[in-house]
N, C-alpha and C positions, 0 to 999 in steps of 0.2 A: 442500666445497660450501658456498656462502654461505647465510644464512638465507632470503634472497629466492629463491634457486634451489631450495632445499628446498620452500618454499611453492608455487612455481610448478609443480614436478614433482608435488607432491601434488595440485594442481588438475588436472593432466593425467590422473593416475591416476583421480581421481574421475570425470572425464568419460568415461573408459574403463570405468567401473563396477567398478573394482578398489578397492573401498571400504576393505577392511582394510589394504591396502598404503598407500593414501592417508592413512588415519588414523594409522598408525604414523609416517609421515614428518612429517605436520603436527604431531603431538604433540612430536616431537623439535625441530621448528622453533620451536614455542611455548615450550618449556622453555629453549632457547638465547636466544630473544629476551627473555624475562623476565630471564635471568641477565645478559645483555650490556647490555640497555637497561633497560626497566622494564615493568611491567604496563600503564602508561598511554601507552607509546610507540606512535605510529600503526601501525607494522608489526606490533607485538604484538597490537593490537586486531583488525587485519585477519586475522591468522592465527587468532585466537580465533574470529572469525566463520566462517572456512573450516572449522575443526574442528567447530563447531556444525552446519554444513551436512552434513558427512560423518556425524556421529552421527545426524542425522535420516535420512539415506539408509539407515543400518544399522538403523533402527527403534528406536534408543535415544532415545526422544522426551523423557523427563524430563531426561536429561543435556543434550540439545540445547537444550531450553527454558531451562534454567538458564544456559547459556552465552549464549544469545541475549539474555536479560535483562541479563546482565553487559555484553555488548557495547553495548547501548543506553545503559546507565547511564554507561559509560566515554566513549562518543562524546559524550553530552550534557555530561559534566563537562569533557572536554578541548577539544571543538570548539564547544560551545554548541548550543542547540536548533535554531538556524536553519541550521546547516551541512547541506549536502546529504547527507553521509554519516550524520549523526544522523537525518535524516528517513527515509533508507532503512532504518536500523536500527529506527526506530519501526514502519515498515510490516512489516518482517520479524517483529518481536515480536508485533504485533497479529494478523498472519496465523497465526503459530504458536500463539498463545493460542487463537484461534478453532478451529483444527484439532484442538487437544488438549482441547477442551471447556470452556475457561475463558471462557465467553461474556461474562460481565459485565466481566471485566478487559479483554477484547478490545474490547468496546463503548466502554469508558471511553477507550481509546487512540484509537479512530476518532473519537470526539467531540472529543478534544483536537486531533487533526489538523485537523478541520473548523474548530475555533475558531481555530487558527493562521492559516488561510487567510481566514476570513470576518470576524474581528473588526476593528472600526474604532471611531472615536469614537462613532458612532451605535449600534453593536452590540457591546457588550463581553461579551455572554452569548449563547450559541447554543443554540437549541432548534428543534424541527421547525416550530413556528408562526412564529417570526420569520424563519426562513430561507424558509419558504413565502411569507410576505409580501414578502420581498425578491425572490424569483423572479417573483411575480405582478406587482408594481408598480414595482420599481426596476431589475431586471435588464435590461441592454441588451446584447444579443448582438452589436451592432455596435460596442460599446466594447471596446477592447483589454484594459483592466484587468478588466472584467467577464468577458470571454471566458476569459482566463487563469484567473481565480478559479474559474469554473464547470468548466473542464476539470480543474482540480486536485481540486475537491470531489466530482466524480461517482464516482470509484472508491471513496473512503472512505464515501460515502453508501450505496452498494450493500452494501459490507461491513457497515456499521453496521446496516442494516435486517435482514440475515440474523442477525447476532450477537444483536440484541435479540429477534428472533423465537425463536431457539434458547434464549435466556435466559428465555423466558416473558413478555417484555414486548411482547405482540402488537400492542396499539393503537399504542404508540409506534413499533414497527417498521413498521407500515402507513404512518404519517405520513412516515417517512423514505423508504420505498419510493415513495410518491407524489411526494415531492420529487425523488427521483432521476429519475423518469420526466419530470416537468415540465422539470427542468434539462437532461436529455439531449435532449429533443425540441427545445428552443430552440437548443441548441448544434449538433446535427447538421443541423437544417434550414438553419441559416445556412451551414454548410460545403457542404451539398448544392447550395444555390442559387448558391454561389460557386465550385463545382468544387474544393472543398478548399483554396482559397487565400483567406483573409480578410485576412490581413496578411502581410507578408514574414517576420515573426518567428513566425508560426503556420502552419507547413506540415507536413503529415504525409503524406509521399509513400507511396503504396501502400495507404493506409487506405481501406476501403470504408465510407463514412459511411452509406449506405443500409442496408448489412448491419448496421452497428452499431445503427442506429435500430430495425430490425426485431428484432434480438436483445434490445434493451432492452425493447421493447414485449412481446415474448414472455415475458421474465423477469417483468415486472410482472403479466402475466395469470396466470402460474403462481403468483406470490406471492399474488394475490387468491384463487385456488382453494385454496391451502394454508391461507390465513387463514380461509376459510370451512369448513374441516374436511375438505376432500377430500385423500385421500392421494395426493399427486403426487410420485412418485419422480423425475419429470423435473426437479423444481425445482432440486435440487442440481446437476444437469448444466447446467441453464440458467444458474445462477449462475456456475459455472466458465467457461462460454462467454462470457458478457458481460464478466466480469473479464479474460478472455484478450484480448478485443477492445479493452476500455477499459483500457489499461495505465496504469501510474503516470505521471502528468504533473506536471512541476514547472516553475515559473518560475525558471529558473536565475539570472536577474538579481537575485532577492531573497535569494539565499544567499551566504554567505561563500565566495569562490573560492580561499581559501588552500590551497595544496597540503599534503597530509599524507603 
């Protein structure tokens, strides 16, 4: 059986929730890939990522996190920080850090992601204030570039607000939550008014933008209640729901499309 076939079969076993069998197979594939190719070879890094996912499924969170960090480091070194697979690895690591209670480290990665999207000649530093100024005065939801940027920023902003709040940085978290609401309202209202089709390049078939907007507003309302000291167990559920609806969005034209 080839390395690719072993890795694919391990993925099928994982989907069937046969995690122990999947892990045994993916570990063999990883060992072979390192021996035949190298640790930095693309298929080796992909298998490493698959192993991390399986370890997470098995509740072996520390081992999973260590591998996820390694995958991100290798992706960035081999492909560069703008490659789509490096960006995906960044999201994976930031989410796993957040879930495992490393809130400050997670927040730092979410900020880095926002900076990558938002930085320009005018704004080479990102904070909640200058992003709010941009949304208030310069953001043009009818401009294709602005729309792409806003769509990409929204998911990390929601993550960042929660990570900062969990890290005890409540005032800064509130600023980012307010930004997420403002940004989301501008985006979704444009889509609603144009029946989901603003540009030929920006189509999200099947997405319910009115539902997304309602979920975002509900999330922000629960955030405010939690900020004011109310014990709202619904907040975490609302965060998961809005992040489920507002998936990771990327401007693929901006990334290296080299196959790996």
